[in-house]
LOKOLDREN-881474 format. One record per residue (C-alpha): x, y, z; residue number from 0; chain. Coordinates in steps of 0.5 Angstrom, whole numbers, plus 500, padded with zeros to 3 digits. Layout:
REM LOKOLDREN-881474
{x X, y Y, z Z, nr NUM, kette A} $
...
This chain:
REM LOKOLDREN-881474
{x 488, y 397, z 766, nr 0, kette A} $
{x 487, y 390, z 764, nr 1, kette A} $
{x 480, y 389, z 768, nr 2, kette A} $
{x 478, y 396, z 765, nr 3, kette A} $
{x 480, y 393, z 758, nr 4, kette A} $
{x 476, y 387, z 759, nr 5, kette A} $
{x 470, y 390, z 762, nr 6, kette A} $
{x 470, y 395, z 756, nr 7, kette A} $
{x 471, y 389, z 751, nr 8, kette A} $
{x 465, y 386, z 755, nr 9, kette A} $
{x 460, y 392, z 754, nr 10, kette A} $
{x 462, y 392, z 747, nr 11, kette A} $
{x 460, y 385, z 746, nr 12, kette A} $
{x 454, y 386, z 749, nr 13, kette A} $
{x 452, y 392, z 745, nr 14, kette A} $
{x 454, y 388, z 739, nr 15, kette A} $
{x 449, y 383, z 741, nr 16, kette A} $
{x 444, y 387, z 743, nr 17, kette A} $
{x 444, y 391, z 736, nr 18, kette A} $
{x 444, y 384, z 732, nr 19, kette A} $
{x 438, y 382, z 736, nr 20, kette A} $
{x 435, y 389, z 734, nr 21, kette A} $
{x 437, y 388, z 727, nr 22, kette A} $
{x 434, y 381, z 727, nr 23, kette A} $
{x 427, y 384, z 730, nr 24, kette A} $
{x 427, y 389, z 725, nr 25, kette A} $
{x 429, y 385, z 719, nr 26, kette A} $
{x 423, y 380, z 722, nr 27, kette A} $
{x 418, y 385, z 723, nr 28, kette A} $
{x 419, y 388, z 716, nr 29, kette A} $
{x 417, y 382, z 713, nr 30, kette A} $
{x 410, y 383, z 716, nr 31, kette A} $
{x 408, y 389, z 712, nr 32, kette A} $
{x 402, y 390, z 708, nr 33, kette A} $
{x 407, y 392, z 702, nr 34, kette A} $
{x 412, y 386, z 703, nr 35, kette A} $
{x 406, y 381, z 704, nr 36, kette A} $
{x 402, y 383, z 698, nr 37, kette A} $
{x 408, y 383, z 694, nr 38, kette A} $
{x 410, y 376, z 696, nr 39, kette A} $
{x 403, y 373, z 695, nr 40, kette A} $
{x 402, y 376, z 688, nr 41, kette A} $
{x 409, y 376, z 685, nr 42, kette A} $
{x 411, y 372, z 679, nr 43, kette A} $
{x 411, y 365, z 681, nr 44, kette A} $
{x 407, y 365, z 687, nr 45, kette A} $
{x 401, y 362, z 684, nr 46, kette A} $
{x 405, y 355, z 685, nr 47, kette A} $
{x 408, y 357, z 692, nr 48, kette A} $
{x 401, y 359, z 694, nr 49, kette A} $
{x 399, y 351, z 693, nr 50, kette A} $
{x 402, y 350, z 700, nr 51, kette A} $
{x 398, y 353, z 705, nr 52, kette A} $
{x 404, y 353, z 710, nr 53, kette A} $
{x 408, y 357, z 705, nr 54, kette A} $
{x 402, y 362, z 705, nr 55, kette A} $
{x 401, y 363, z 712, nr 56, kette A} $
{x 409, y 362, z 713, nr 57, kette A} $
{x 408, y 357, z 719, nr 58, kette A} $
{x 411, y 351, z 720, nr 59, kette A} $
{x 408, y 344, z 719, nr 60, kette A} $
{x 408, y 342, z 726, nr 61, kette A} $
{x 405, y 349, z 728, nr 62, kette A} $
{x 399, y 348, z 733, nr 63, kette A} $
{x 392, y 350, z 731, nr 64, kette A} $
{x 392, y 356, z 735, nr 65, kette A} $
{x 398, y 359, z 732, nr 66, kette A} $
{x 396, y 358, z 725, nr 67, kette A} $
{x 389, y 362, z 727, nr 68, kette A} $
{x 393, y 367, z 730, nr 69, kette A} $
{x 398, y 368, z 724, nr 70, kette A} $
{x 392, y 368, z 719, nr 71, kette A} $
{x 389, y 373, z 723, nr 72, kette A} $
{x 395, y 377, z 723, nr 73, kette A} $
{x 396, y 376, z 715, nr 74, kette A} $
{x 389, y 377, z 713, nr 75, kette A} $
{x 389, y 384, z 717, nr 76, kette A} $
{x 395, y 386, z 713, nr 77, kette A} $
{x 393, y 384, z 706, nr 78, kette A} $
{x 386, y 386, z 707, nr 79, kette A} $
{x 384, y 391, z 701, nr 80, kette A} $
{x 380, y 396, z 705, nr 81, kette A} $
{x 387, y 397, z 709, nr 82, kette A} $
{x 391, y 398, z 702, nr 83, kette A} $
{x 386, y 402, z 698, nr 84, kette A} $
{x 392, y 404, z 693, nr 85, kette A} $
{x 394, y 397, z 691, nr 86, kette A} $
{x 387, y 394, z 692, nr 87, kette A} $
{x 387, y 389, z 686, nr 88, kette A} $
{x 393, y 386, z 689, nr 89, kette A} $
{x 391, y 386, z 696, nr 90, kette A} $
{x 385, y 382, z 694, nr 91, kette A} $
{x 389, y 377, z 690, nr 92, kette A} $
{x 393, y 376, z 697, nr 93, kette A} $
{x 387, y 376, z 701, nr 94, kette A} $
{x 384, y 371, z 697, nr 95, kette A} $
{x 391, y 367, z 697, nr 96, kette A} $
{x 391, y 367, z 705, nr 97, kette A} $
{x 383, y 365, z 705, nr 98, kette A} $
{x 384, y 359, z 701, nr 99, kette A} $
{x 390, y 357, z 705, nr 100, kette A} $
{x 386, y 357, z 711, nr 101, kette A} $
{x 380, y 353, z 708, nr 102, kette A} $
{x 385, y 348, z 705, nr 103, kette A} $
{x 388, y 347, z 712, nr 104, kette A} $
{x 381, y 345, z 714, nr 105, kette A} $
{x 379, y 340, z 709, nr 106, kette A} $
{x 381, y 333, z 711, nr 107, kette A} $
{x 381, y 331, z 703, nr 108, kette A} $
{x 386, y 336, z 701, nr 109, kette A} $
{x 390, y 336, z 707, nr 110, kette A} $
{x 391, y 328, z 705, nr 111, kette A} $
{x 393, y 329, z 698, nr 112, kette A} $
{x 398, y 335, z 701, nr 113, kette A} $
{x 401, y 330, z 706, nr 114, kette A} $
{x 402, y 325, z 700, nr 115, kette A} $
{x 406, y 330, z 696, nr 116, kette A} $
{x 410, y 332, z 702, nr 117, kette A} $
{x 412, y 325, z 703, nr 118, kette A} $
{x 414, y 325, z 696, nr 119, kette A} $
{x 418, y 331, z 697, nr 120, kette A} $
{x 422, y 328, z 703, nr 121, kette A} $
{x 424, y 322, z 700, nr 122, kette A} $
{x 427, y 326, z 694, nr 123, kette A} $
{x 430, y 331, z 699, nr 124, kette A} $
{x 433, y 325, z 703, nr 125, kette A} $
{x 436, y 322, z 697, nr 126, kette A} $
{x 439, y 329, z 695, nr 127, kette A} $
{x 442, y 330, z 702, nr 128, kette A} $
{x 445, y 324, z 702, nr 129, kette A} $
{x 449, y 325, z 696, nr 130, kette A} $
{x 451, y 332, z 698, nr 131, kette A} $
{x 453, y 330, z 705, nr 132, kette A} $
{x 458, y 324, z 702, nr 133, kette A} $
{x 461, y 330, z 697, nr 134, kette A} $
{x 462, y 334, z 703, nr 135, kette A} $
{x 465, y 329, z 707, nr 136, kette A} $
{x 470, y 328, z 702, nr 137, kette A} $
{x 472, y 335, z 701, nr 138, kette A} $
{x 472, y 336, z 709, nr 139, kette A} $
{x 467, y 341, z 708, nr 140, kette A} $
{x 462, y 343, z 714, nr 141, kette A} $
{x 455, y 341, z 712, nr 142, kette A} $
{x 449, y 344, z 716, nr 143, kette A} $
{x 444, y 338, z 715, nr 144, kette A} $
{x 438, y 342, z 718, nr 145, kette A} $
{x 438, y 348, z 714, nr 146, kette A} $
{x 440, y 344, z 708, nr 147, kette A} $
{x 434, y 340, z 709, nr 148, kette A} $
{x 429, y 345, z 710, nr 149, kette A} $
{x 431, y 349, z 704, nr 150, kette A} $
{x 431, y 343, z 700, nr 151, kette A} $
{x 425, y 340, z 702, nr 152, kette A} $
{x 421, y 347, z 701, nr 153, kette A} $
{x 424, y 347, z 694, nr 154, kette A} $
{x 422, y 340, z 692, nr 155, kette A} $
{x 415, y 341, z 695, nr 156, kette A} $
{x 414, y 347, z 691, nr 157, kette A} $
{x 416, y 343, z 685, nr 158, kette A} $
{x 412, y 337, z 686, nr 159, kette A} $
{x 406, y 341, z 688, nr 160, kette A} $
{x 407, y 345, z 681, nr 161, kette A} $
{x 407, y 339, z 677, nr 162, kette A} $
{x 401, y 336, z 680, nr 163, kette A} $
{x 397, y 342, z 679, nr 164, kette A} $
{x 400, y 343, z 672, nr 165, kette A} $
{x 398, y 336, z 671, nr 166, kette A} $
{x 391, y 337, z 674, nr 167, kette A} $
{x 389, y 343, z 669, nr 168, kette A} $
{x 392, y 339, z 663, nr 169, kette A} $
{x 387, y 334, z 665, nr 170, kette A} $
{x 381, y 339, z 666, nr 171, kette A} $
{x 383, y 342, z 659, nr 172, kette A} $
{x 382, y 335, z 656, nr 173, kette A} $
{x 376, y 333, z 660, nr 174, kette A} $
{x 373, y 340, z 658, nr 175, kette A} $
{x 375, y 339, z 651, nr 176, kette A} $
{x 372, y 332, z 651, nr 177, kette A} $
{x 365, y 335, z 654, nr 178, kette A} $
{x 365, y 340, z 649, nr 179, kette A} $
{x 366, y 335, z 643, nr 180, kette A} $
{x 360, y 331, z 646, nr 181, kette A} $
{x 356, y 337, z 647, nr 182, kette A} $
{x 357, y 339, z 640, nr 183, kette A} $
{x 356, y 332, z 637, nr 184, kette A} $
{x 349, y 332, z 641, nr 185, kette A} $
{x 347, y 338, z 638, nr 186, kette A} $
{x 349, y 336, z 631, nr 187, kette A} $
{x 345, y 330, z 632, nr 188, kette A} $
{x 339, y 334, z 635, nr 189, kette A} $
{x 339, y 339, z 630, nr 190, kette A} $
{x 339, y 334, z 624, nr 191, kette A} $
{x 333, y 330, z 628, nr 192, kette A} $
{x 329, y 336, z 628, nr 193, kette A} $
{x 330, y 338, z 621, nr 194, kette A} $
{x 328, y 331, z 619, nr 195, kette A} $
{x 322, y 331, z 624, nr 196, kette A} $
{x 320, y 338, z 620, nr 197, kette A} $
{x 321, y 335, z 613, nr 198, kette A} $
{x 317, y 329, z 615, nr 199, kette A} $
{x 312, y 334, z 618, nr 200, kette A} $
{x 312, y 338, z 612, nr 201, kette A} $
{x 311, y 332, z 607, nr 202, kette A} $
{x 305, y 329, z 611, nr 203, kette A} $
{x 302, y 336, z 611, nr 204, kette A} $
{x 303, y 336, z 603, nr 205, kette A} $
{x 300, y 329, z 602, nr 206, kette A} $
{x 293, y 331, z 601, nr 207, kette A} $
{x 295, y 336, z 596, nr 208, kette A} $
{x 300, y 332, z 592, nr 209, kette A} $
{x 295, y 326, z 592, nr 210, kette A} $
{x 290, y 331, z 589, nr 211, kette A} $
{x 295, y 334, z 584, nr 212, kette A} $
{x 296, y 327, z 582, nr 213, kette A} $
{x 288, y 325, z 581, nr 214, kette A} $
{x 287, y 332, z 577, nr 215, kette A} $
{x 293, y 330, z 573, nr 216, kette A} $
{x 290, y 323, z 571, nr 217, kette A} $
{x 283, y 326, z 570, nr 218, kette A} $
{x 286, y 330, z 565, nr 219, kette A} $
{x 290, y 325, z 562, nr 220, kette A} $
{x 284, y 321, z 561, nr 221, kette A} $
{x 279, y 326, z 557, nr 222, kette A} $
{x 280, y 326, z 550, nr 223, kette A} $
{x 283, y 333, z 547, nr 224, kette A} $
{x 279, y 337, z 542, nr 225, kette A} $
{x 282, y 342, z 538, nr 226, kette A} $
{x 277, y 346, z 535, nr 227, kette A} $
{x 282, y 348, z 529, nr 228, kette A} $
{x 282, y 340, z 527, nr 229, kette A} $
{x 275, y 340, z 526, nr 230, kette A} $
{x 273, y 339, z 519, nr 231, kette A} $
{x 280, y 337, z 517, nr 232, kette A} $
{x 280, y 330, z 519, nr 233, kette A} $
{x 276, y 326, z 515, nr 234, kette A} $
{x 275, y 318, z 515, nr 235, kette A} $
{x 278, y 314, z 510, nr 236, kette A} $
{x 274, y 313, z 503, nr 237, kette A} $
{x 271, y 306, z 503, nr 238, kette A} $
{x 273, y 303, z 497, nr 239, kette A} $
{x 267, y 300, z 492, nr 240, kette A} $
{x 267, y 292, z 493, nr 241, kette A} $
{x 267, y 288, z 487, nr 242, kette A} $
{x 264, y 282, z 486, nr 243, kette A} $
{x 268, y 276, z 484, nr 244, kette A} $
{x 267, y 273, z 477, nr 245, kette A} $
{x 264, y 266, z 477, nr 246, kette A} $
{x 269, y 261, z 479, nr 247, kette A} $
{x 274, y 266, z 482, nr 248, kette A} $
{x 276, y 270, z 488, nr 249, kette A} $
{x 273, y 276, z 490, nr 250, kette A} $
{x 278, y 282, z 488, nr 251, kette A} $
{x 278, y 289, z 492, nr 252, kette A} $
{x 282, y 294, z 487, nr 253, kette A} $
């Protein structure tokens, strides 16, 4: 009876392990459905999570080029808009995210910048875990440093990428506003120059007309005015008779 009970217990243990493995496989496979992947890549906050190409493709940073290509093909098929006609807009956004992630992994300059962010995230993560490990030892608690590192590193890398992206966009907005002001100022200067040129041209075109008008004015001003109504009315003053002076005295005019 005892051996039979042990055999039964062993069988139950194997069955339990088998069912656990099946559940794990089902859980893992459920992640790779079109609906789940579209939701993952388009949900609120995904904009910053998608800045990490490894996060988008769900591969480790140590993954081989072949593994990355396989994962890219797998996700591209799952989220392709043609495969999801009932959710075509979000599927297109998800597909664009997957495509951008793959293109980023092929860009040496972008990967160099990403590596810098990862190094910074690792330094922050190491510092944070040192504090947590000391606290766990003081409390005599277990501390899974590998699991904690993966979780904290993921959080810090996403946070840093989001911060740098926000700073980048802020600089782009300021630059765009500066360019806009420069363009407006240039347009204003050009408009004023054009208006001045047009004014000068009109002034030059009217020069002869102005000069002619002035000549006409001067000519008319020099001519004596004749008023027909005044003819016959204006008479020269009457000459006074001259009286000869008396002998020995001055001449007199009365």
